[in-house]
GUSE-880998 format. One record per residue (C-alpha): residue in three letters; x, y, z. Coordinates in Angstrom, 3 decimals, decimal comma, always signed. Each point is the difference from the previous one (the first is absolute). Layout:
BEGIN
ala | X | Y | Z
...
//
This chain:
BEGIN
unk | +0,000 | +0,000 | +0,000
unk | +2,779 | +2,403 | +0,886
unk | +1,834 | -0,896 | -3,217
unk | -3,041 | +1,087 | -2,008
unk | +0,026 | +3,388 | +1,706
unk | +3,722 | +0,438 | -0,619
unk | -0,432 | -0,968 | -3,643
unk | -2,865 | +2,443 | -0,452
unk | +2,036 | +2,818 | +1,574
unk | +2,825 | -0,763 | -2,441
unk | -2,436 | +0,096 | -2,910
unk | -1,306 | +3,366 | +1,187
unk | +3,552 | +1,282 | +0,269
unk | +1,003 | -1,105 | -3,506
unk | -3,186 | +1,373 | -1,544
unk | +0,777 | +3,269 | +1,733
unk | +3,593 | -0,117 | -1,310
unk | -1,180 | -0,637 | -3,553
unk | -2,462 | +2,901 | +0,005
unk | +2,471 | +2,302 | +1,756
unk | +2,672 | -0,675 | -2,595
unk | -2,440 | +0,506 | -2,872
unk | -1,115 | +3,325 | +1,473
unk | +3,575 | +1,088 | +0,580
unk | +1,074 | -0,920 | -3,523
unk | -2,919 | +1,928 | -1,489
unk | +0,784 | +3,013 | +2,165
unk | +3,628 | -0,096 | -1,065
unk | -0,948 | -0,272 | -3,686
unk | -2,391 | +2,943 | +0,340
unk | +2,767 | +2,102 | +1,556
unk | +2,546 | -0,662 | -2,764
unk | +2,125 | +3,067 | -0,721
unk | +0,485 | +1,161 | -3,568
unk | +2,963 | +2,483 | +0,155
unk | +2,540 | -2,829 | +0,265
unk | -1,562 | -2,354 | -2,561
unk | +2,628 | +0,731 | -2,658
unk | +2,984 | -1,097 | +2,126
unk | +1,821 | -3,158 | -1,054
unk | +0,722 | -2,732 | +2,521
unk | +3,737 | +0,769 | -0,100
unk | -0,642 | +3,691 | +0,662
unk | -2,374 | -0,846 | +2,846
unk | +2,661 | -2,187 | +1,613
unk | +2,605 | +2,756 | -0,442
unk | -2,332 | +2,564 | +1,560
unk | -0,599 | -2,190 | +3,047
unk | +3,724 | -0,633 | +0,444
unk | +0,917 | +3,674 | -0,367
unk | +0,840 | +2,321 | +2,887
unk | -2,507 | +2,592 | -1,139
unk | -3,131 | -0,180 | +2,134
unk | -2,245 | +1,395 | -2,734
unk | +1,185 | -2,622 | -2,462
unk | -0,373 | -2,698 | +2,656
unk | -3,623 | +0,991 | +0,495
unk | -0,718 | +0,056 | -3,741
unk | +1,685 | -3,383 | -0,441
unk | -1,991 | -1,631 | +2,789
unk | -3,262 | +1,463 | -1,321
unk | +0,782 | -1,310 | -3,485
unk | +1,014 | -3,419 | +1,310
unk | -3,188 | -0,214 | +2,058
unk | -2,046 | +0,896 | -3,067
unk | +1,564 | -2,812 | -2,040
unk | -0,499 | -2,367 | +2,912
unk | -3,649 | +0,969 | +0,292
unk | -0,430 | -0,684 | -3,697
unk | +1,757 | -3,380 | +0,399
unk | +2,556 | +0,993 | -2,626
unk | +2,268 | -3,046 | -0,499
unk | +2,981 | +2,159 | -0,952
unk | +0,747 | +0,737 | +3,677
unk | -0,067 | -3,593 | +1,307
unk | +3,768 | -0,434 | -0,272
unk | +0,737 | +3,220 | +1,896
unk | -1,895 | -0,617 | +3,228
unk | +2,865 | -1,690 | +1,888
unk | +2,149 | +3,087 | -0,633
unk | -2,665 | +2,636 | +0,505
unk | -1,360 | -1,222 | +3,320
unk | +3,206 | +0,290 | +2,070
unk | +0,454 | +3,544 | -1,331
unk | -3,581 | +0,955 | +0,852
unk | +0,332 | -1,491 | +3,476
unk | +3,167 | +2,050 | +0,552
unk | -1,833 | +3,140 | -1,151
unk | -2,600 | -0,502 | +2,728
unk | +2,537 | +1,647 | +2,335
unk | -0,643 | +3,261 | -1,855
unk | -2,099 | +2,513 | +1,948
unk | -1,831 | +1,328 | -3,057
unk | -3,688 | -0,798 | +0,462
unk | -0,784 | -0,313 | -3,728
unk | +2,847 | -2,484 | -0,479
unk | -1,016 | -2,053 | +3,040
unk | -3,568 | -0,064 | -1,297
unk | +0,964 | -1,186 | -3,496
unk | +2,384 | -2,692 | +1,244
unk | -2,509 | -1,356 | +2,523
unk | -2,637 | +0,021 | -2,742
unk | +2,373 | -1,870 | -2,336
unk | +0,683 | -2,632 | +2,670
unk | -3,740 | -0,424 | +0,445
unk | -0,337 | -0,615 | -3,751
unk | +2,902 | -2,448 | -0,168
unk | -1,179 | -1,920 | +3,054
unk | -3,330 | -0,704 | -1,719
unk | +1,875 | -2,366 | -2,302
unk | +1,196 | -3,547 | +0,470
unk | +2,557 | -1,196 | +2,525
unk | +2,626 | -0,047 | -2,749
unk | -0,105 | +3,787 | -0,069
unk | -0,645 | +0,665 | +3,684
unk | +2,790 | -2,112 | +1,510
unk | +2,478 | +2,771 | -0,713
unk | -1,892 | +2,341 | +2,326
unk | +2,314 | -0,521 | +2,939
unk | -0,362 | +0,419 | +3,734
unk | +1,836 | +3,289 | -0,443
unk | -2,912 | +1,242 | -2,099
unk | -2,469 | -1,100 | +2,676
unk | +1,847 | +1,878 | +2,722
unk | +0,135 | +3,159 | -2,126
unk | -3,671 | -0,224 | -0,906
unk | -0,840 | -0,337 | +3,684
unk | +1,962 | +3,183 | +0,686
unk | -2,176 | +1,713 | -2,611
unk | -3,052 | -0,730 | +2,145
unk | +1,149 | +3,051 | +1,980
unk | +0,244 | +2,117 | -3,146
unk | -2,788 | +2,120 | -1,520
unk | -3,416 | -1,694 | -0,355
unk | +0,233 | -0,345 | -3,788
unk | +3,376 | -1,738 | +0,298
unk | -1,110 | -2,128 | +2,953
unk | -3,020 | -1,255 | -1,941
unk | +2,164 | -1,167 | -2,902
unk | +2,402 | -1,643 | +2,472
unk | -2,912 | -1,855 | +1,603
unk | -1,184 | -1,204 | -3,411
unk | +3,445 | -1,264 | -0,890
unk | +0,491 | -1,706 | +3,364
unk | -3,402 | -1,655 | -0,248
unk | +0,955 | -1,558 | -3,325
unk | +3,523 | -0,955 | +1,049
unk | -0,949 | -1,596 | +3,327
unk | -3,066 | -1,911 | -1,216
unk | +0,685 | -3,722 | +0,612
unk | +3,749 | +0,535 | +0,487
unk | +0,879 | -0,955 | +3,611
unk | +3,593 | +1,276 | -0,165
unk | -1,188 | +3,416 | -1,176
unk | -2,723 | +0,091 | +2,647
unk | +2,468 | -0,818 | +2,766
unk | +2,376 | +2,684 | -1,193
unk | -2,752 | +2,620 | -0,112
unk | -1,082 | -0,887 | +3,542
unk | +3,607 | +0,294 | +1,154
unk | +0,025 | +3,582 | -1,287
unk | -3,141 | +0,915 | +1,981
unk | -2,423 | +0,066 | -2,914
unk | -3,026 | -0,618 | +2,247
unk | +0,207 | +3,087 | +2,253
unk | +0,911 | +2,186 | -2,970
unk | -3,092 | -1,257 | -1,818
unk | -2,123 | +0,745 | +3,052
unk | +1,294 | +3,584 | -0,003
unk | -1,309 | +0,455 | -3,555
unk | -3,592 | -0,757 | +1,004
unk | -1,645 | +3,326 | +0,795
unk | -3,478 | +1,439 | -0,336
unk | +0,959 | +1,865 | -3,184
unk | +1,822 | -2,900 | -1,690
unk | -1,616 | -0,735 | -3,353
unk | -1,967 | -3,201 | -0,531
unk | +2,333 | -1,078 | -2,829
unk | +2,992 | +0,427 | +2,305
unk | -1,795 | -1,894 | +2,782
unk | -0,717 | -2,767 | -2,498
unk | +3,716 | -0,420 | -0,701
unk | +0,835 | +0,194 | +3,711
unk | -2,521 | -2,708 | +0,929
unk | +1,331 | -2,285 | -2,750
unk | +3,605 | +0,424 | +1,188
unk | -1,103 | -0,463 | +3,606
unk | -1,683 | -3,309 | -0,815
unk | +3,106 | -1,221 | -1,839
unk | +2,260 | +0,963 | +2,902
unk | -2,154 | -1,903 | +2,488
unk | -0,451 | -3,167 | -2,047
unk | +2,319 | -2,407 | +1,800
unk | -0,137 | -3,742 | +0,681
unk | +0,842 | +0,924 | +3,586
unk | -1,930 | +3,181 | +0,885
unk | +1,967 | +3,165 | +0,706
unk | +0,858 | +0,587 | +3,633
unk | -2,231 | +2,165 | +2,136
unk | +2,878 | +2,443 | +0,431
unk | +0,089 | +0,629 | -3,739
unk | -3,738 | +0,406 | -0,510
unk | -1,058 | +1,881 | +3,132
unk | +1,038 | +3,482 | -1,272
unk | -1,965 | -0,560 | -3,216
unk | -3,288 | -1,253 | +1,455
unk | -1,479 | +3,420 | +0,894
unk | -0,219 | +0,950 | -3,701
unk | -2,155 | -3,026 | -0,840
unk | -3,067 | +1,793 | +1,294
unk | +0,685 | +2,847 | -2,422
unk | +0,403 | -2,433 | -2,916
unk | -3,244 | -1,765 | +0,895
unk | -1,827 | +3,329 | -0,259
unk | +0,962 | +0,498 | -3,652
unk | -2,870 | -0,910 | -2,312
unk | +2,098 | -2,124 | -2,317
unk | -0,549 | -3,757 | -0,259
unk | +3,600 | -0,744 | -1,033
unk | +1,490 | +1,835 | +2,963
unk | -2,384 | -1,665 | +2,460
unk | +0,687 | -3,416 | -1,554
unk | +3,757 | +0,598 | +0,328
unk | -0,364 | +0,901 | +3,670
unk | -2,158 | -3,057 | +0,734
unk | +2,593 | -2,207 | -1,711
unk | +2,770 | +1,691 | +1,957
unk | -1,824 | -0,715 | +3,262
unk | -0,510 | -3,620 | -1,051
unk | +3,777 | -0,335 | -0,483
unk | +0,796 | +1,623 | +3,334
unk | -2,458 | -2,136 | +2,000
unk | +0,957 | -3,336 | -1,558
unk | +1,361 | -1,793 | +3,068
unk | +1,269 | +2,953 | +2,035
unk | -1,929 | +0,662 | +3,211
unk | +2,213 | +2,994 | +0,795
unk | -1,069 | +1,606 | -3,260
unk | -3,640 | -0,825 | +0,689
unk | +0,241 | +1,714 | +3,363
unk | +1,691 | +3,075 | -1,484
unk | -2,728 | +0,244 | -2,648
unk | -2,766 | -0,405 | +2,590
unk | +1,562 | +2,767 | +2,091
unk | +0,152 | +2,430 | -2,930
unk | -3,055 | +2,234 | +0,052
unk | -2,335 | -0,428 | -2,946
unk | +1,451 | -3,033 | -1,767
unk | -2,300 | -2,752 | +1,303
unk | -3,302 | +1,861 | -0,583
unk | +1,100 | +0,978 | -3,514
unk | +1,121 | -3,551 | -0,749
unk | -3,363 | -1,394 | +1,112
unk | -1,803 | +2,685 | -1,981
unk | +1,748 | -1,357 | -3,101
unk | -1,961 | -3,239 | +0,449
unk | -3,211 | +1,854 | -0,866
unk | +1,304 | +1,106 | -3,385
unk | -0,936 | -1,963 | -3,100
unk | +3,477 | -0,015 | -1,532
unk | +1,656 | -3,423 | +0,126
unk | +3,425 | +1,647 | -0,385
unk | -0,625 | +1,618 | +3,390
unk | -2,158 | -2,583 | +1,776
unk | +2,373 | -2,935 | -0,602
unk | +3,156 | +1,542 | +1,561
unk | -2,088 | +1,611 | +2,747
unk | -1,494 | -3,402 | +0,854
unk | +3,448 | -1,544 | -0,138
unk | +1,223 | +2,569 | +2,525
unk | -2,937 | -0,552 | +2,362
unk | +0,557 | -3,759 | -0,296
unk | +3,667 | +0,445 | +0,886
unk | -0,870 | +2,102 | +3,047
unk | -2,505 | -2,462 | +1,463
unk | +2,160 | -3,007 | -0,882
unk | +3,113 | +1,083 | +1,885
unk | -1,641 | +2,537 | +2,292
unk | -0,463 | -0,420 | +3,733
unk | -3,271 | +0,426 | +1,863
unk | +0,344 | +3,770 | +0,243
unk | +0,682 | +0,377 | -3,715
unk | -2,906 | -2,240 | -0,995
unk | -2,288 | +1,875 | +2,367
unk | +1,164 | +3,282 | -1,511
unk | -1,077 | -1,226 | -3,447
unk | -3,419 | -0,921 | +1,419
unk | -0,352 | +3,316 | +1,876
unk | +0,823 | +1,900 | -3,194
unk | -2,907 | -1,726 | -1,770
unk | +2,025 | -2,707 | -1,724
unk | -2,665 | -2,705 | +0,232
unk | -2,657 | +2,268 | -1,439
unk | +2,319 | +0,847 | -2,897
unk | +0,743 | -3,676 | -0,617
unk | -3,749 | -0,577 | -0,065
unk | -0,340 | +2,711 | -2,665
unk | +2,658 | -1,768 | -2,082
unk | -1,781 | -3,347 | +0,253
unk | -3,465 | +1,366 | -0,757
unk | +1,264 | +1,547 | -3,229
unk | +2,540 | -2,545 | -1,233
unk | -2,065 | -3,080 | +0,816
unk | -2,567 | +1,401 | -2,430
unk | +2,496 | +0,710 | -2,797
unk | +1,835 | -3,309 | +0,539
unk | +3,497 | +1,362 | +0,650
unk | +1,259 | -3,145 | +1,708
unk | +3,492 | +1,144 | +0,985
unk | -1,285 | +3,149 | +1,679
unk | -2,635 | -2,058 | +1,827
unk | +2,660 | -2,484 | +1,137
unk | +2,209 | +2,780 | +1,340
unk | -2,904 | +1,560 | +1,916
unk | -0,934 | -3,351 | +1,551
unk | +3,649 | -0,585 | +0,895
unk | +0,127 | +3,267 | +1,963
unk | -3,197 | -0,927 | +1,880
unk | +1,349 | -3,487 | +0,711
unk | +3,143 | +1,457 | +1,601
unk | -2,128 | +2,315 | +2,169
unk | -2,346 | -2,633 | +1,515
unk | +2,499 | -1,452 | +2,487
unk | -1,791 | +0,835 | +3,260
unk | -3,556 | +0,350 | +1,281
unk | -0,058 | +3,794 | +0,049
unk | +1,125 | +0,283 | -3,614
unk | -2,453 | -2,711 | -1,034
unk | -2,731 | +2,147 | +1,528
unk | +1,320 | +2,971 | -1,974
unk | -0,298 | -1,988 | -3,230
unk | -3,580 | -0,959 | +0,829
unk | -0,866 | +3,556 | +1,054
unk | +1,343 | +1,237 | -3,351
unk | -2,668 | -2,168 | -1,685
unk | +2,569 | -2,177 | -1,749
unk | -1,679 | -3,377 | +0,700
unk | -2,217 | +0,069 | -3,136
unk | +3,072 | +0,814 | -2,100
unk | +1,981 | -2,857 | +1,550
unk | -2,861 | -2,403 | -0,702
unk | -0,157 | +1,265 | -3,578
unk | +3,745 | -0,528 | -0,232
unk | -0,464 | -3,700 | +0,728
unk | -1,480 | -0,249 | -3,495
unk | +2,460 | +2,307 | -1,760
unk | +2,659 | -1,765 | -2,082
unk | +3,547 | +0,026 | +1,363
unk | -1,061 | +2,148 | +2,935
unk | -1,912 | -2,966 | +1,428
unk | +3,093 | -1,347 | +1,749
unk | +0,823 | +3,240 | +1,832
unk | -3,649 | +0,731 | +0,777
unk | -0,331 | -3,490 | +1,494
unk | +3,112 | +0,467 | +2,139
unk | -1,498 | +3,256 | +1,269
unk | -3,358 | -1,553 | +0,852
unk | +1,691 | -2,896 | +1,786
unk | +2,041 | +2,533 | +1,999
unk | -3,255 | +1,717 | +0,986
unk | -1,445 | -3,336 | +1,153
unk | +3,038 | -1,158 | +1,974
unk | +0,926 | +3,377 | +1,451
unk | -3,424 | +1,514 | +0,516
unk | -2,710 | -0,317 | +2,605
unk | -3,225 | -1,989 | -0,116
unk | -1,780 | +3,209 | -0,984
unk | +2,361 | +0,373 | -2,939
unk | -0,792 | -3,581 | -1,029
unk | -3,724 | +0,737 | +0,117
unk | +0,508 | +3,047 | -2,211
unk | +1,990 | -2,073 | -2,490
unk | -2,745 | -2,606 | -0,191
unk | -2,626 | +2,712 | -0,458
unk | +2,125 | +1,477 | -2,804
unk | -0,175 | -3,307 | -1,889
unk | +3,349 | -1,617 | +0,662
unk | -1,382 | -3,558 | +0,163
unk | -1,574 | +0,106 | -3,438
unk | +3,099 | +1,681 | -1,440
unk | +2,203 | -2,807 | +1,379
unk | -2,433 | -2,594 | -1,391
unk | +0,247 | +1,611 | -3,443
unk | +3,809 | +0,049 | +0,252
unk | +0,047 | -3,801 | +0,357
unk | -0,661 | -0,204 | -3,750
unk | +3,152 | +1,943 | -0,829
unk | +2,537 | -1,369 | -2,485
unk | +2,763 | +1,140 | +2,342
unk | +0,921 | -2,560 | +2,676
unk | +1,269 | +2,703 | +2,353
unk | -3,353 | +1,780 | -0,153
unk | -1,797 | -3,256 | +0,830
unk | +2,353 | -0,732 | +2,903
unk | -0,409 | +3,538 | +1,361
unk | -3,788 | -0,272 | -0,276
unk | +0,050 | -3,296 | +1,899
unk | +2,264 | +1,488 | +2,668
unk | -2,297 | +3,018 | +0,251
unk | -3,056 | -2,211 | +0,467
unk | +1,771 | -2,079 | +2,635
unk | +1,052 | +3,131 | +1,902
unk | -3,559 | +1,374 | -0,068
unk | -1,478 | -3,273 | +1,236
unk | +2,684 | -0,280 | +2,686
unk | -0,727 | +3,524 | +1,251
unk | -3,751 | -0,651 | -0,090
unk | +0,487 | -3,196 | +1,969
unk | +1,240 | +2,026 | +2,969
unk | -3,398 | +1,680 | +0,315
unk | -2,077 | -3,038 | -0,913
unk | -0,860 | +1,232 | -3,488
unk | +1,983 | -2,479 | -2,129
unk | -3,068 | -2,052 | -0,878
unk | -1,910 | +3,084 | -1,126
unk | +2,835 | +1,049 | -2,308
unk | +0,384 | -3,571 | -1,273
unk | -3,658 | +0,108 | -1,053
unk | +0,666 | +3,291 | -1,830
unk | +2,963 | -1,551 | -1,816
unk | -2,195 | -2,914 | -1,069
unk | -2,690 | +2,416 | -1,175
unk | +2,544 | +1,815 | -2,219
unk | +1,029 | -3,292 | -1,581
unk | +3,288 | +0,032 | +1,835
unk | -0,263 | -3,468 | +1,477
unk | -0,481 | -1,693 | -3,378
unk | +3,017 | +1,899 | -1,317
unk | +2,103 | -0,978 | +3,009
unk | -0,971 | -3,653 | -0,450
unk | +0,966 | +0,141 | -3,679
unk | +3,417 | +1,371 | +0,978
unk | +0,759 | -3,272 | +1,805
unk | +0,701 | -1,393 | -3,464
unk | +2,313 | +2,892 | -0,897
unk | +3,474 | -0,952 | -1,243
unk | +1,643 | +2,612 | +2,236
unk | +0,779 | -1,614 | +3,367
unk | -0,346 | +3,229 | +1,974
unk | -3,446 | +0,648 | -1,480
unk | -1,042 | -3,554 | +0,830
unk | +1,330 | +0,227 | +3,571
unk | -1,627 | +3,377 | +0,766
unk | -3,376 | -1,039 | -1,400
unk | +0,039 | -3,314 | +1,857
unk | +0,887 | +1,734 | +3,281
unk | -2,993 | +2,356 | -0,279
unk | -2,425 | -2,859 | -0,676
unk | +1,411 | -2,152 | +2,800
unk | -0,279 | +2,767 | +2,611
unk | -3,071 | +1,991 | -1,012
unk | -2,107 | -2,388 | -2,132
unk | +0,451 | -3,386 | +1,774
unk | -3,453 | -1,274 | -1,048
unk | +0,981 | +0,507 | -3,644
unk | +3,127 | -2,080 | +0,604
unk | -2,111 | -2,893 | +1,341
unk | -2,332 | +0,185 | -2,989
unk | +2,962 | +0,084 | -2,360
unk | +1,544 | -3,103 | +1,601
unk | -3,297 | -1,940 | -0,075
unk | -0,588 | +0,856 | -3,667
unk | +3,477 | -1,073 | -0,967
//
């Protein structure tokens, strides 16, 4: 189940990368400069290598124009041009910094064959430009976002040079949406690690997440949700730091009410991470912030439109929450029982929904059991016995056994056994005694032996 969520987040990321690169290429083509169009490749190279700053600027503009137009005549010059451009980044002239950073952004859109020559030295200089003027900083962010994407060595080097706090400093109330878009993309790439970044690295950046969440841009919000999913993947320290940062949790849960899968999926992944590794206080904080109600909203919508992976992820989060009586009561109070019962009939989500219902039975009170029965759990389990999935059948048998066992404590086992028979469950259980799966056979036989002994006698006499 978790692998599905990870895979979907990766798909969202690569779709975002594809569209981002298309948009950037179109923007670069639209901004092509004409004054330098008559320069030959040799003259462009000479201009860039000259000591004259005006010629350097003209040469870089002309080279960028040819690169934007995908002119093949410059392919053999890139290994020579790049080191020179990287060296020129030390120049304090704003226009030159802007053009070089823009050129690096163009080059880094291309394949690895062309980007491998962008060295760690270039990364460190681009990071320094984050403290330059806003127009230069934006181009530096674009270039870094392209360079670092899916390159662990580049990401590690950028983190070493304090890219995260410098990025956070760029996020202000008057920062343009397009600039924020590039910042959020770079931020997500910096935080995508197999082992999450340490809490010491991320803590200074967390306060700006609230600002990013407030921007009405689906790509930025999706990036931030993905970033949070990376940071919470197995690190309780990070979870705690995020929970302590004002505004993040409510905004994250608010994302669950949106109808954009690119936002809902990473937001759900993050919530699932929090309640999976979180302690009691952290799980309770999710509940207090309205997390169960939001998860209910997700299920009510996506059960109807048959988005199975989103439904699975929502059920997973609920399953990890129902680990004590108080939180079970919270789930019931949030009116999630009908959705859980519906989940017992919903494709791949059946397994997780069944685990959750069994957890409610074994961890809840007698009153909780009564509410489950009133919600239709017995009939749902009876229907699940006809599943083609052996695990679903086994879970349904275990669920029935747990219900009957709990009912036995209050003298109601016989009443529930009659209900199971009425729903056709007993005939189905008897048929499962001929099932080729040994576990299915054993579980079905155990239920009949304990709770339907008269049927066992009849069966023996007939045979």
